[in-house]
C-alpha positions as CSV (number, residue, x, y, z in Angstrom):
1,M,0.1,0.3,0.0
2,I,1.4,3.6,-0.9
3,P,2.0,5.7,2.1
4,G,-0.7,8.1,3.5
5,S,-3.1,6.6,0.6
6,D,-6.1,5.5,3.0
7,Q,-5.8,9.5,5.0
8,R,-6.1,10.8,1.3
9,R,-8.8,8.6,0.7
10,R,-10.1,9.4,4.0
11,R,-9.6,13.7,3.1
12,S,-11.1,13.4,-0.4
13,R,-14.2,10.8,0.7
14,R,-15.0,14.7,2.9
15,N,-14.1,17.0,0.5
16,P,-17.4,18.9,0.3
17,E,-15.3,20.5,-3.4
18,S,-16.2,17.0,-4.6
19,I,-20.1,16.9,-4.6
20,S,-22.4,18.8,-6.8
21,L,-23.6,22.2,-6.5
22,R,-27.1,20.0,-5.9
23,Q,-26.0,18.2,-2.5
24,R,-23.8,21.4,-1.9
25,E,-27.3,23.2,-1.6
26,M,-28.6,20.8,0.2
27,L,-25.9,20.6,2.8
28,E,-26.4,23.9,3.6
29,F,-30.3,23.9,3.9
30,I,-30.3,21.1,6.3
31,E,-27.1,22.9,8.2
32,R,-29.8,26.4,8.3
33,Y,-32.3,24.4,9.3
34,S,-31.0,22.3,12.4
35,Q,-29.7,26.2,13.1
36,A,-33.5,27.9,13.8
37,H,-35.9,24.6,14.8
38,Q,-33.3,22.8,16.7
39,Y,-33.7,18.9,14.8
40,A,-33.3,18.3,11.2
41,P,-35.5,18.3,8.4
42,S,-37.2,16.4,6.7
43,I,-37.1,14.4,3.3
44,R,-40.0,15.8,2.2
45,D,-39.0,19.4,3.7
46,I,-35.9,19.1,1.9
47,R,-37.6,18.4,-1.6
48,D,-40.3,21.4,-1.5
49,A,-37.1,23.9,0.0
50,L,-35.2,22.6,-3.4
51,G,-37.6,22.2,-5.8
52,I,-36.3,18.5,-6.3
53,S,-39.0,16.5,-8.1
54,S,-39.0,13.8,-6.3
55,T,-38.4,12.6,-2.5
56,S,-36.6,9.7,-4.2
57,L,-33.8,12.1,-5.1
58,V,-34.0,14.0,-1.7
59,A,-32.5,9.7,-0.3
60,Y,-30.4,9.7,-3.6
61,H,-28.8,13.0,-2.7
62,L,-28.3,12.0,0.9
63,D,-27.0,8.7,-0.1
64,V,-24.3,9.8,-1.6
65,L,-23.7,12.9,1.1
66,E,-23.8,10.0,3.4
67,A,-21.2,7.9,1.5
68,R,-18.4,11.3,1.0
69,G,-18.6,11.3,5.1
70,L,-20.3,14.7,5.2
71,L,-23.8,13.5,6.3
72,R,-25.1,11.2,9.0
73,R,-28.5,10.0,9.7
74,G,-30.4,7.6,12.2
75,E,-31.9,5.3,11.9
76,R,-35.4,5.4,14.0
77,T,-36.4,8.9,13.4
78,S,-37.3,10.6,9.8
79,R,-35.5,13.9,10.9
80,G,-32.0,12.1,11.9
81,L,-29.7,13.8,9.8
82,S,-26.9,16.3,11.0
83,V,-24.3,18.0,9.8
84,V,-20.8,17.0,10.1
85,T,-18.8,19.4,11.5
86,T,-15.7,17.8,12.0
87,T,-14.7,18.3,8.6
88,P,-13.1,21.1,6.4
89,A,-15.5,24.5,6.1
90,I,-18.9,23.3,3.7
91,H,-19.4,27.1,2.5
92,A,-18.3,27.5,-1.2
93,P,-17.6,30.8,-2.7
94,Q,-21.4,32.9,-2.8
95,V,-21.7,35.4,-5.6
96,R,-25.4,37.1,-5.8
97,W,-28.5,35.9,-7.1
98,L,-30.4,38.7,-9.5
99,G,-33.2,36.5,-9.9
100,T,-35.0,34.7,-13.1
101,L,-34.0,36.1,-16.7
102,T,-37.1,36.6,-18.4
103,A,-38.1,38.4,-21.6
104,G,-40.1,41.5,-20.0
105,T,-38.5,41.1,-16.5
106,P,-36.5,44.1,-15.2
107,L,-33.3,42.8,-13.1
108,P,-31.8,44.9,-10.8
109,D,-28.9,47.2,-11.6
110,P,-25.7,44.0,-11.5
111,E,-23.9,47.0,-9.3
112,D,-26.1,47.5,-7.1
113,T,-25.7,45.6,-3.9
114,S,-28.7,46.8,-2.0
115,H,-31.2,45.2,-4.1
116,S,-30.3,41.2,-3.4
117,D,-30.0,39.8,0.1
118,T,-30.0,36.1,-2.1
119,T,-26.7,34.6,-3.0
120,V,-25.9,30.8,-5.2
121,S,-22.9,28.6,-3.6
122,V,-20.1,28.5,-6.6
123,P,-17.9,25.3,-6.9
124,G,-14.5,26.5,-5.0
125,D,-12.7,24.0,-7.8
126,L,-14.4,25.4,-10.8
127,F,-14.5,29.0,-10.0
128,P,-11.3,29.8,-7.4
129,A,-12.8,33.5,-5.7
130,E,-10.5,35.3,-6.9
131,R,-12.4,35.0,-10.5
132,L,-15.7,35.7,-9.6
133,Q,-14.8,39.6,-8.5
134,S,-18.1,41.1,-10.1
135,V,-19.5,37.7,-10.7
136,Y,-22.9,37.8,-10.7
137,A,-26.4,35.2,-11.0
138,L,-29.1,34.4,-12.9
139,T,-31.2,31.6,-13.2
140,V,-32.2,31.0,-16.9
141,R,-36.1,30.4,-18.3
142,G,-35.7,28.5,-22.2
143,N,-33.7,27.2,-24.5
144,S,-32.7,29.8,-26.1
145,M,-29.1,29.0,-25.5
146,I,-28.8,25.1,-25.8
147,D,-26.8,24.2,-28.0
148,A,-24.4,26.5,-26.1
149,L,-24.9,23.9,-23.2
150,V,-27.3,27.0,-21.4
151,A,-30.8,25.4,-20.5
152,D,-33.6,26.1,-19.0
153,G,-33.5,26.1,-15.4
154,D,-29.7,26.6,-15.3
155,T,-28.0,29.6,-13.0
156,V,-25.0,31.0,-15.3
157,L,-22.5,33.3,-13.7
158,V,-22.0,36.8,-14.7
159,R,-19.6,39.0,-15.2
160,Y,-21.1,42.5,-14.8
161,Q,-19.2,44.9,-17.7
162,Q,-20.5,47.0,-20.5
163,T,-18.6,45.8,-23.6
164,A,-17.9,42.9,-24.9
165,D,-16.0,40.5,-27.8
166,R,-18.4,39.2,-30.7
167,G,-19.3,35.7,-30.0
168,D,-19.4,36.6,-25.7
169,I,-22.6,35.1,-24.9
170,I,-24.3,38.7,-23.0
171,V,-27.1,39.4,-21.0
172,A,-28.7,42.2,-22.9
173,R,-31.8,44.8,-22.1
174,L,-33.0,46.1,-25.2
175,R,-34.1,50.0,-23.9
176,H,-37.6,50.1,-25.8
177,E,-38.8,47.1,-25.3
178,N,-36.9,47.3,-21.5
179,A,-36.7,43.6,-22.2
180,Y,-33.4,41.7,-20.4
181,T,-32.1,38.2,-23.1
182,L,-29.2,36.1,-22.2
183,K,-27.7,35.4,-26.4
184,R,-24.5,35.6,-28.4
185,Y,-23.2,38.8,-29.5
186,E,-22.5,39.8,-32.9
187,P,-21.9,43.0,-33.8
188,E,-23.1,43.9,-38.3
189,A,-21.3,47.2,-40.2
190,G,-23.9,50.0,-39.8
191,G,-24.3,50.0,-35.9
192,A,-26.6,46.9,-35.9
193,V,-26.6,44.5,-33.8
194,R,-27.2,40.4,-34.2
195,L,-28.3,38.9,-30.8
196,Q,-27.8,34.7,-32.3
197,P,-29.6,32.8,-30.3
198,A,-27.4,29.1,-29.8
199,N,-31.6,26.8,-31.0
200,T,-31.1,26.4,-34.7
201,T,-35.2,26.6,-34.0
202,M,-35.4,30.0,-33.2
203,E,-34.8,33.3,-34.8
204,P,-32.1,36.4,-33.8
205,I,-32.7,39.2,-32.1
206,I,-31.7,42.5,-34.9
207,T,-31.1,45.6,-32.9
208,T,-29.2,48.2,-32.7
209,A,-26.5,49.5,-30.9
210,E,-27.8,52.5,-29.0
211,N,-31.3,49.9,-28.1
212,L,-28.1,47.7,-26.6
213,D,-27.2,47.4,-22.9
214,I,-25.3,44.8,-21.9
215,Q,-25.5,44.0,-18.7
216,G,-22.5,41.1,-18.2
217,V,-20.7,38.6,-20.1
218,M,-21.0,35.0,-19.0
219,V,-18.2,33.4,-17.4
220,G,-20.0,30.2,-15.7
221,V,-22.8,27.9,-16.3
222,L,-23.8,25.7,-12.9
223,R,-26.4,23.1,-13.9
224,R,-29.8,22.7,-12.4
225,T,-29.8,19.4,-10.9
226,G,-32.7,17.0,-10.1
């Protein structure tokens, strides 16, 4: 046996960065709920709070967390869950969540930190904290960017900036329509701008540079699970 291999395996099993975003959210919810109520949530509480489709899927994620050594489950009660506090800190880097990107629904100003107290956990191994300066999160509705691997219900990470390069995926505000959209930025001759969906069944939006406010450039995607 390689010296130290058992210790490395134990560290790996208890490494919170090795779990999925959904499992990290679940772990954090169990911890918050337990602190607030002095008892653990039930499987149905977890399902309802996190919008998971079934209790069996909750049970699957709990099995993974238990196998990773991040959670203990009592055998005699449905609320017998406890976060293993001797493990490394479970709290991943956080970014502000500004809401759901839906046409016609205004978004808060990304620079105004007073608008949103809600945050989203970001896997630290994929997005170190130093890469998250000026980054905010939005949940996507619809499949207009499905060929860019952004699906309905995914959460995109967006770096706030008011300029973009050709081909960047941007959060765009159309001033006259007061509409917001996530599209690929394709400036054209004569001051026109094509906002290109990544879905062959959808037509691009053609507008002008004067009608366009760039609200940021997408830098990552957190997949919806469950």
